[in-house]
C-alpha positions in Angstrom: 0.0 0.0 0.0 1.1 3.6 -0.7 2.2 4.6 2.8 0.9 8.2 2.4 -2.6 6.8 1.8 -2.2 4.5 4.8 -1.6 7.4 7.1 -4.4 9.4 5.6 -6.7 6.5 6.4 -5.4 6.4 10.0 -5.9 10.1 10.2 -9.6 9.8 9.2 -10.0 6.8 11.5 -8.5 8.6 14.5 -10.9 11.6 13.9 -13.8 9.2 13.9 -12.8 7.5 17.1 -12.1 10.8 18.9 -15.5 12.1 18.0 -17.0 9.1 19.9 -15.9 10.6 23.2 -16.0 14.4 22.5 -19.3 14.8 24.3 -17.8 13.5 27.5 -14.7 15.8 27.6 -16.1 17.8 30.5 -16.5 14.9 32.8 -13.0 15.4 34.2 -11.7 12.0 33.2 -7.9 11.9 32.9 -5.8 9.2 31.4 -2.1 8.6 30.7 -1.2 10.5 27.6 1.2 7.8 26.4 -1.3 5.0 27.1 -3.9 6.9 25.1 -1.5 6.9 22.2 -0.7 3.2 22.6 -4.4 2.2 22.6 -5.4 4.4 19.7 -2.4 3.4 17.6 -3.1 -0.3 18.1 -6.9 0.1 17.6 -6.2 1.9 14.3 -3.6 -0.3 12.7 -2.8 -3.6 14.5 -3.0 -6.6 12.2 -4.6 -8.8 14.8 -7.1 -6.2 16.1 -10.0 -8.5 15.6 -8.4 -11.1 17.9 -8.2 -8.6 20.8 -11.5 -7.7 22.4 -10.0 -4.7 24.2 -9.3 -3.2 20.8 -13.0 -3.3 19.6 -14.2 0.0 18.3 -17.2 -0.1 20.7 -15.1 -1.3 23.6 -15.9 1.7 25.8 -19.2 3.5 26.5 -17.7 6.8 27.4 -14.5 8.7 28.1 -14.7 7.9 31.8 -14.6 4.2 31.1 -11.8 4.6 28.6 -9.8 6.7 31.1 -10.3 4.1 33.8 -9.1 1.3 31.5 -6.0 3.2 30.5 -5.1 4.1 34.1 -5.3 0.5 35.1 -1.9 -0.1 33.5 1.3 0.9 35.3 3.2 1.5 32.1 2.8 1.9 28.4 4.7 -1.3 28.0 2.2 -3.2 30.1 -0.7 -1.9 28.1 1.0 -2.7 24.8 1.8 -6.3 25.8 -1.9 -6.8 26.9 -2.9 -6.0 23.3 -0.6 -8.5 21.6 -2.1 -11.6 20.0 -0.3 -14.8 21.0 3.1 -13.3 21.7 4.9 -16.7 21.8 3.4 -18.1 18.6 1.9 -15.6 16.2 3.1 -12.1 17.0 6.7 -12.3 18.1 7.6 -9.0 16.6 5.4 -6.0 17.5 7.4 -3.5 19.6 6.9 -0.5 21.7 9.9 1.8 21.7 10.7 4.4 24.3 13.1 6.4 22.1 12.1 6.6 18.4 15.3 8.4 17.5 17.2 5.1 18.0 14.5 3.4 15.8 14.9 5.9 13.0 18.7 5.5 13.1 18.3 1.7 12.9 15.9 1.9 9.9 18.5 4.1 8.1 21.3 1.6 8.7 22.8 2.9 12.0 22.6 0.7 15.0 24.4 0.1 18.3 26.8 -2.7 17.5 30.3 -4.0 17.9 30.3 -5.3 14.4 30.4 -9.0 15.4 28.0 -11.1 13.4 27.8 -14.7 14.6 25.8 -17.9 14.8 25.3 -19.9 17.9 25.1 -23.7 17.9 25.4 -26.6 20.3 28.7 -28.0 21.3 29.2 -31.5 19.9 27.6 -34.1 22.2 25.8 -31.4 24.3 22.2 -30.2 24.6 23.1 -27.3 26.8 26.6 -25.9 26.1 27.0 -23.8 23.0 29.6 -22.0 21.1 29.7 -19.1 18.6 31.3 -18.8 15.2 31.9 -15.5 13.4 30.0 -15.2 10.1 31.4 -11.7 9.2 32.4 -8.4 10.7 31.2 -5.0 9.6 33.9 -2.8 8.1 35.2 -0.1 10.5 33.6 -1.7 13.5 35.2 -2.6 16.8 35.4 -6.3 15.7 37.1 -5.2 12.5 39.6 -3.0 14.2 40.4 -5.9 16.6 41.2 -8.1 13.5 38.4 -10.6 14.2 37.6 -12.6 11.1 35.0 -14.8 9.6 35.4 -18.4 10.9 36.8 -17.4 14.3 35.3 -19.5 17.1 34.4 -18.3 20.6 33.4 -20.4 23.6 33.1 -18.0 26.5 32.1 -14.4 27.3 33.8 -12.6 30.2 35.3 -16.0 31.2 31.9 -17.7 31.5 31.3 -20.7 29.3 28.3 -20.1 27.0 25.1 -22.2 27.4 21.5 -22.0 26.3 20.7 -20.6 29.8 23.2 -17.7 29.9 24.0 -16.6 26.3 21.2 -14.0 26.1 22.4 -12.1 29.2 26.1 -12.4 28.3 25.8 -11.2 24.7 23.3 -8.5 25.3 25.8 -6.4 27.3 27.1 -3.2 25.9 30.7 -4.2 26.7 32.0 -7.7 27.0 35.1 -9.7 26.5 35.1 -12.5 23.9 37.1 -15.6 24.8 38.1 -17.3 21.6 38.8 -21.0 21.0 40.2 -23.5 18.5 38.0 -26.1 16.8 39.4 -29.6 16.4 37.5 -31.9 14.1 40.2 -34.7 14.4 40.1 -35.1 10.6 36.9 -37.1 10.6 33.4 -36.3 9.1 31.8 -37.3 12.5 31.3 -34.2 14.7 30.8 -36.4 17.8 34.5 -36.6 18.3 35.1 -32.9 17.7 36.4 -30.7 20.5 36.6 -26.9 21.1 39.3 -25.6 23.4 39.9 -22.0 24.6 43.1 -20.6 23.1 43.9 -17.7 25.4 42.9 -15.0 22.9 40.5 -12.5 24.7 39.2 -9.4 23.1 37.0 -6.7 24.7 34.3 -5.3 22.4 32.0 -2.3 23.0 28.8 -1.6 21.1 28.7 1.9 19.6 26.5 3.6 16.9 27.7 2.0 13.7 26.7 2.6 10.0 26.2 -0.7 8.4 26.4 -1.0 4.6 24.0 -3.9 3.8 26.0 -4.8 0.7 28.7 -6.9 2.4 30.3 -8.1 -0.9 29.6 -8.3 -4.6 31.6 -9.5 -7.6 31.4 -11.0 -11.0 32.8 -14.6 -11.0 34.4 -16.1 -14.1 33.4 -19.7 -14.0 33.2 -22.7 -16.3 29.5 -22.0 -16.7 30.0 -18.4 -17.7 29.9 -15.1 -15.8 28.1 -15.3 -12.5 27.1 -12.2 -10.5 27.4 -12.7 -6.7 25.9 -10.4 -4.1 25.8 -10.9 -0.3 23.1 -8.5 0.8 22.6 -8.4 4.6 19.6 -6.0 5.2 16.9 -4.3 3.1 17.6 -0.6 3.7 16.0 1.9 1.3 19.0 4.3 1.7 21.0 1.8 -0.3 18.5 1.2 -3.1 20.5 3.4 -5.5 23.7 1.5 -4.6 21.9 -1.7 -5.6 21.0 -0.3 -8.9 24.7 0.7 -9.5 25.8 -2.9 -8.7 23.3 -4.4 -11.1 24.4 -1.9 -13.7 27.8 -3.4 -13.3 26.5 -6.9 -13.5 24.6 -6.0 -16.6 27.7 -4.4 -18.3 29.6 -7.6 -17.4 26.9 -9.7 -19.2 26.4 -12.1 -16.3 24.7 -15.4 -17.2 23.6 -16.3 -13.6 23.0 -14.5 -10.3 23.7 -15.8 -6.8 21.9 -13.7 -4.2 23.3 -14.5 -0.8 20.7 -13.7 1.9 21.9 -16.2 4.4 22.4 -13.5 7.1 19.7 -11.1 6.0 16.9 -10.6 8.6 14.7 -8.4 6.4 13.8 -4.7 6.2 12.0 -2.5 3.8 9.3 -4.0 1.6 10.0 -1.2 -1.0 13.6 -2.3 -1.1 12.6 -5.9 -1.7 10.5 -4.7 -4.7 13.5 -2.8 -6.0 15.8 -5.9 -5.7 13.2 -8.2 -7.3 12.7 -5.8 -10.1 16.5 -5.5 -10.7 16.7 -9.3 -10.9 13.9 -9.5 -13.4 12.6 -6.4 -15.3 10.4 -8.3 -17.7 7.4 -8.2 -15.3 6.8 -4.5 -15.1 3.4 -3.7 -13.5 2.7 -7.4 -12.7 1.7 -8.1 -9.1 4.8 -8.6 -6.8 2.7 -9.1 -3.7 -0.6 -8.2 -2.1 -1.3 -7.1 1.4 -3.8 -8.2 4.0 -4.5 -5.7 6.8 -6.9 -5.8 9.8 -10.6 -6.0 8.7 -11.2 -2.2 9.1 -8.4 -1.2 6.8 -8.8 -4.1 4.4 -12.4 -3.4 3.9 -11.8 0.3 3.5 -9.4 -0.2 0.6 -11.4 -3.0 -1.0 -14.4 -0.6 -1.1 -12.5 2.5 -2.1 -9.5 1.5 -4.2 -8.2 -2.1 -4.1 -5.0 -1.1 -6.0 -3.6 0.2 -2.7 -3.4 -3.3 -1.5 -1.1 -4.3 -4.3 2.7 -3.8 -4.8 3.9 -4.2 -8.4 7.1 -5.0 -10.1 8.8 -2.1 -11.8 11.8 -2.1 -14.2 15.1 -0.2 -14.3 17.8 0.4 -16.9 19.9 -2.0 -14.8 17.3 -4.8 -14.6 18.8 -8.1 -15.7 15.7 -9.8 -17.0 16.8 -13.2 -15.6 14.6 -16.3 -15.7 16.5 -18.0 -12.8 18.2 -16.9 -9.6 20.1 -18.8 -6.9 19.3 -17.7 -3.4 21.3 -18.8 -0.4 19.5 -19.0 3.0 19.9 -20.0 6.6 17.6 -19.9 9.6 18.7 -16.2 9.9 17.1 -15.3 6.5 13.8 -13.7 7.4 11.0 -11.3 6.5 11.9 -9.3 3.3 14.4 -12.1 2.4 11.6 -14.6 2.5 9.3 -12.1 0.6 11.8 -12.1 -2.3 11.7 -15.9 -2.5 8.0 -16.2 -2.1 7.1 -13.5 -4.6 9.6 -14.4 -7.3 8.7 -18.0 -7.4 5.5 -17.6 -9.5 7.5 -15.8 -12.1 11.0 -17.3 -12.4 13.0 -20.3 -11.3 14.1 -19.6 -7.8 16.7 -22.2 -6.7 17.0 -21.9 -2.9 20.2 -23.4 -1.3 21.0 -23.7 2.4 18.7 -24.3 5.3 15.1 -23.5 6.0 14.4 -19.8 6.5 13.1 -18.2 9.7 9.4 -17.9 8.9 8.1 -14.3 9.0 5.5 -13.0 6.5 4.1 -10.0 8.5 5.2 -6.4 8.2 5.1 -3.4 10.5 5.1 0.4 10.4 6.3 3.1 12.8 3.4 4.9 14.5 4.2 8.2 16.3 2.1 10.1 18.8 0.7 12.6 16.4 -2.8 13.4 15.0 -2.3 11.0 12.1 0.4 8.7 13.6 3.0 10.1 11.2 6.3 11.7 12.2 4.9 15.2 11.6 3.9 17.4 14.5 4.8 14.7 17.0 3.9 15.1 20.7 7.2 16.3 22.1 6.4 15.5 25.8 7.7 11.9 25.3 9.7 9.8 22.8 7.6 6.7 22.5 6.7 5.1 19.2 5.0 1.9 18.2 6.2 -0.7 15.7 3.2 -3.1 15.5 2.5 -5.7 12.9 0.0 -4.2 10.4 -0.1 -6.5 7.4 0.5 -10.0 6.0 2.2 -10.4 2.7 1.0 -12.7 0.0 2.5 -13.6 -3.4 0.4 -13.4 -6.6 -0.9 -16.9 -6.0 -2.0 -16.0 -2.4 0.8 -18.0 -0.6 1.5 -16.7 2.9 1.6 -17.9 6.5 4.9 -19.8 6.2 5.1 -20.1 9.9 7.9 -22.7 9.8 10.0 -21.0 7.1 10.6 -21.7 3.5 12.4 -25.0 2.8 15.4 -25.0 0.4 15.6 -27.0 -2.8 19.2 -28.0 -1.9 20.0 -28.4 1.7 23.4 -27.2 2.8 24.5 -26.2 6.3 27.5 -24.0 7.0 30.3 -25.7 8.9 31.5 -23.6 11.8 35.0 -25.2 11.4 35.2 -24.4 7.7 33.7 -21.1 6.8 36.0 -19.9 4.0 36.1 -16.3 2.7 33.0 -14.6 1.4 33.1 -14.3 -2.4 35.9 -16.8 -2.8 35.2 -19.6 -5.3 36.3 -22.1 -2.7 34.0 -20.7 0.1 32.1 -23.9 0.9 28.5 -22.7 0.4 29.3 -20.7 -2.7 31.3 -23.6 -4.1 28.4 -25.9 -3.4 26.1 -23.5 -5.3 28.5 -23.4 -8.3 28.4 -27.2 -8.4 24.6 -27.0 -8.6 24.9 -24.5 -11.5 27.2 -27.0 -13.2 24.7 -29.8 -12.4 27.1 -31.8 -10.2 24.9 -32.0 -7.1 21.9 -34.3 -6.6 18.7 -33.2 -4.9 18.8 -35.8 -2.2 21.9 -34.5 -0.5 21.4 -33.6 3.2 24.3 -32.2 5.2 22.8 -31.2 8.6 25.5 -31.1 11.3 24.8 -28.5 13.9 21.5 -27.5 15.5 20.8 -23.8 15.2 20.3 -22.0 18.5 20.4 -18.3 17.7 22.5 -15.5 16.3 23.4 -11.8 16.9 20.2 -10.6 15.3 18.5 -11.4 18.6 20.2 -8.3 20.0 19.4 -6.0 17.1 16.9 -3.2 17.6 14.1 -4.8 15.5 15.6 -8.3 15.3 13.9 -9.7 12.2 11.6 -7.0 11.0 9.9 -6.2 7.7 8.3 -2.8 7.4 6.6 -0.4 5.1 8.2 3.0 4.5 6.6 6.2 5.6 9.2 8.8 4.6 6.9 10.3 1.9 4.2 11.3 4.5 5.6 14.8 4.8 5.2 15.4 1.1 1.7 14.1 1.2 0.5 16.6 3.8 2.4 19.5 2.3 1.0 19.2 -1.2 
C-alpha cells in the first residue's frame, strides 16, 4: 500500500474515534497521555485487532470508562503487551519503543553494534553448552579493528562458558570480552569426536553507533558455466537502493549469465527495497503483481471498497534490470522477512533455486506509529519519545501464498560448517562452491548435510531483530502538497 494513503486512512479513523468521546470531555476524566497513544495506535492499525476484544471500536461506552481502563496499567509497555495476539506463537515481533530516535537510526542503517555477526550452535555431544562462530564483521567496527575474522570461534564471554541458559544475558551487554577458541575436528566427518578448546585470545568489544552497509560483498565470477554475479546482501535498507542499482548496472555491463543472491544473514527490512531488488533481478514483469497485502478488517475493507489497488505492490523495471529467468538464493535460519518475501514473490515468475537451510518464517510487516494526530512523524507530541512498531499486514504472493510459519524450505539443503567457513566471495568458500556445483549440475537433490542445531544469532540483540516494514518517509510530502 502507498504509505501516504495508509496514514491518511489512520488520520480519518482517528478523527472518527475521537468524535465518539468528545461529548464527554467535560467529565474530568484523565488518562495517561502515552497510554492513550498506545491504545489508539493499536486500535487503528494492528493486524490482529479482531483477535483482541479490548481493541474493539465499541469497547468503551464513554471517556470515563476509557480513562479508567488506561489508568489501570502501570506503564505503556504493560498496556501494549496486553494488546498483543499470541506473543509466543503468532506475533513475536510487534514492539513499543521508548526512544524513536534510535529506531529511526536503525531503519537508516545505523545501530548500536560492535560489528560482530555470529551464529550460535550446540557444542558436539551437548544439549546445553553452546559456542559461537563468526559469520562476518562490519567494516570499520570494533570487531574489524580488533582483527576478528569470519570463521573465528568463541566459547566464553567474560570468562563464562556459553550455554543456552546464559548466552542472552552475556551477549546483550554493551561491553563484554570475547574468549576465543580453536575447533578440532580430528580429521573425521563425524562431529561427535570434535572438541573446542579455549586458546587464550581474549578481546574486549564495545557496542557503539555503527553505520552498516548492507552490501557486504559483490563481484562477477568467471566460472566454467560463464559469468556469474554474486551479491551478499545483509539487510533491506532503502537508503542503499540506488547503490543496488549501481551494482546491477555493473552486473549487466559484465553480461552475467547467472545471479547468486546471498541472503543467508539477511533478517529483512524495507518491503519497498525488496520490490526494487526483485525488479532488478527481473525487469520483464513491469506492473505485474509482486505481492498483495492483508491488513486488519477495518483497513482491508476500506481499501477494497474505495481503491483495491492500494493493497497491491507491483514489479517495476530499471535500466539496470537483468531480465533473468533464474536466480540462486542462499539462505539460513537467519534469513527472514523481506528475504523470504523475495523468495515467495519471485517463485511464481522465475525459477528460484534456494540453497542452504530453512528460513526463519516471517510473513508479516510493521510500520512506525508516532504520537501525532495522524500517527506520522509530523507534529509529534514532544512530551515523550515513545513510538509503536506493530505488525500491520501480512504479505501474499500473486498466488496467495503466505503464512509460512515454519519458514521456506530449500531446494538443496546445505549447512555452513563452523569449522570451515571460508572467505565470502571466494570460489572455494564452501557454500558458494556448493552453489557453483549446482549450477554445473554436479549435485543431486537428495543431499542432506545437517550437522549442527541452530540456537540463535546476533540478530536477537538488534533493535528490530527480524523485521519487515513499510516505509513512511513520503508522508511529509503528502501533507504539504
